[in-house]
C-alpha positions in Angstrom: 18.1 56.2 -13.4 22.1 55.6 -14.0 23.2 52.4 -15.3 26.7 50.8 -14.1 28.3 48.6 -16.9 31.4 46.7 -17.3 33.3 46.0 -20.4 34.4 42.3 -19.8 33.3 39.4 -22.0 30.1 38.7 -19.6 28.7 42.4 -20.1 26.9 43.2 -17.0 24.7 46.3 -16.2 22.9 47.3 -13.0 20.0 49.8 -13.4 18.6 51.0 -10.0 15.1 52.4 -9.9 12.1 53.1 -7.7 9.3 50.8 -8.1 6.8 53.3 -9.5 4.5 53.0 -12.6 5.9 56.0 -14.0 9.4 54.3 -13.7 8.5 51.2 -15.7 8.6 52.9 -19.2 11.9 54.5 -18.4 13.4 51.2 -17.1 12.3 49.4 -20.4 13.9 52.1 -22.5 17.0 52.0 -20.6 17.1 48.2 -21.0 16.7 48.4 -24.6 19.4 51.1 -25.2 21.7 48.8 -23.2 20.9 45.8 -25.5 21.5 48.1 -28.3 25.0 49.0 -27.0 25.9 45.5 -26.6 24.6 44.5 -30.2 21.7 42.3 -29.2 18.6 44.3 -30.2 16.8 41.1 -31.3 16.2 40.4 -27.6 14.7 43.9 -27.1 10.9 43.1 -27.6 11.0 40.0 -25.0 13.2 41.8 -22.7 10.7 44.7 -22.5 7.9 42.2 -21.8 10.0 40.6 -19.0 11.0 43.7 -17.5 7.5 45.1 -17.4 6.3 42.0 -15.7 9.0 41.8 -13.0 8.8 45.5 -12.4 4.9 45.5 -12.1 5.2 42.5 -9.7 7.5 44.6 -7.4 5.0 47.5 -7.4 2.0 45.1 -6.7 3.5 42.9 -4.2 6.4 44.7 -2.4 5.0 48.2 -2.6 5.1 51.4 -4.8 8.3 53.4 -4.2 10.5 50.2 -3.0 14.3 50.6 -4.0 14.7 47.9 -6.7 17.4 47.2 -9.2 17.3 45.5 -12.7 20.4 43.6 -13.6 21.2 42.6 -17.2 24.0 40.1 -17.9 24.9 38.8 -21.4 27.2 35.6 -21.4 27.4 32.4 -23.2 24.7 33.1 -25.8 22.1 34.1 -23.3 20.8 37.2 -21.5 20.2 36.9 -17.9 17.7 39.5 -16.3 17.4 39.9 -12.6 14.9 42.0 -10.6 16.3 42.6 -7.1 14.0 43.9 -4.3 14.0 44.3 -0.4 11.4 41.6 0.1 12.4 38.0 1.2 8.9 36.6 0.2 9.5 34.4 -2.7 6.8 34.4 -5.5 5.3 31.2 -6.8 3.2 30.6 -10.0 -0.7 30.6 -9.4 -3.3 28.9 -11.4 -5.1 31.6 -13.2 -8.4 30.9 -15.3 -8.9 32.0 -18.8 -10.2 35.6 -18.0 -7.8 36.2 -15.0 -5.9 39.5 -15.2 -3.5 38.5 -12.7 -1.6 35.3 -11.6 -0.1 34.7 -15.2 3.2 36.6 -14.7 5.4 33.8 -13.8 3.7 31.4 -16.1 4.5 33.9 -19.0 8.0 34.1 -17.7 8.4 30.4 -17.7 7.0 30.3 -21.4 9.3 32.8 -22.8 12.5 31.9 -20.8 15.0 29.2 -21.3 15.3 29.0 -17.5 14.0 31.1 -14.5 14.1 31.0 -10.6 14.1 33.2 -7.4 16.7 33.3 -4.8 17.1 35.1 -1.4 19.7 37.6 -1.4 21.5 39.5 1.4 19.2 42.4 1.0 16.0 40.7 0.0 15.4 38.5 -3.2 15.9 38.4 -6.9 13.6 36.8 -9.6 15.6 36.0 -12.6 15.4 34.4 -15.9 17.5 33.6 -19.0 16.5 34.3 -22.5 18.4 32.4 -25.3 19.9 34.5 -28.1 20.8 33.6 -31.7 20.5 30.0 -32.7 19.6 28.9 -29.2 16.5 31.3 -29.4 15.5 29.5 -32.6 15.8 26.1 -31.0 13.7 27.1 -28.0 11.1 28.6 -30.6 11.1 25.3 -32.5 10.6 23.3 -29.4 7.7 25.6 -28.3 6.2 25.4 -31.8 6.2 21.5 -31.8 4.6 21.5 -28.1 1.9 24.0 -29.3 1.1 21.9 -32.4 1.0 18.6 -30.6 -1.4 20.1 -27.9 -3.5 21.8 -30.8 -3.9 18.5 -32.7 -4.5 16.6 -29.4 -7.5 18.9 -28.9 -8.6 18.3 -32.5 -8.5 14.6 -32.1 -5.5 14.0 -34.1 -3.1 11.2 -32.6 0.0 12.7 -31.0 2.2 10.1 -32.5 1.2 11.2 -36.1 4.0 13.6 -37.2 3.4 13.3 -40.9 4.6 16.6 -42.5 1.3 17.3 -44.2 -0.6 17.0 -40.8 1.8 19.2 -39.0 1.7 21.8 -41.8 -2.1 21.7 -41.8 -2.2 22.0 -38.2 0.1 25.0 -38.1 -2.1 26.7 -40.6 -5.2 26.3 -38.6 -3.4 27.4 -35.5 -2.3 30.6 -37.0 -5.9 31.2 -38.4 -7.2 30.6 -34.7 -4.7 33.1 -33.3 -5.7 35.6 -35.9 -9.2 35.2 -34.8 -8.3 35.6 -31.2 -6.4 38.8 -32.2 -9.4 40.2 -34.0 -11.9 39.4 -31.2 -9.9 41.6 -29.0 -9.9 44.6 -31.2 -6.3 44.2 -32.6 -5.3 44.2 -36.3 -4.6 40.7 -37.5 -2.3 42.1 -40.5 -0.2 44.2 -38.0 0.2 41.1 -35.8 1.4 38.9 -38.6 3.8 41.7 -39.6 5.0 42.1 -36.2 5.6 38.3 -35.9 7.4 38.3 -39.3 9.8 41.0 -37.9 10.6 38.7 -35.1 11.2 36.0 -37.2 13.5 37.7 -39.5 15.5 39.3 -36.8 16.2 35.9 -35.0 17.0 34.2 -38.3 19.4 36.9 -39.0 20.9 36.6 -35.6 21.3 32.9 -35.9 
């Protein structure tokens, strides 16, 4: 799976591959290596999730073995990820219930990305997203945290207009505790998840 890179200030790389389950892991590692070469390793974990989701969607909805290409482009503090395939059928988000295994991909993409979309190309289509890096990534996480806390407090009966620091702090602690219960209920290690989140936080704080 060769990569074609350029050395200009935008830094663009194209990774052609066949849409096969066995290729997805190789594609993730190739993307991570490219980010390491560019000096943006803090985007690696989120990029791997996005690459996995986009590649899996091609396998499911376009067909195994389809010629596909992953494009990475780093410019203006953002990492753009594009997945090109031969189909002109544009995907759209579906409503997925709490237990659904499918239908969540584009919702997850929208939650993690600063922006995303689909476009028809000369050969088919591309699904793309842009991930913020450095201080932009921290700002996006802060916005998502406030949204999550306000929704969480609303479910608990706390008024949305009440942004008292003590209320926000207590809500954050309760939300983290609920997430740890969710983690444990699914057979995962809460301590390991906390350590992983701490690594994400430290890496992005350093990058900012």
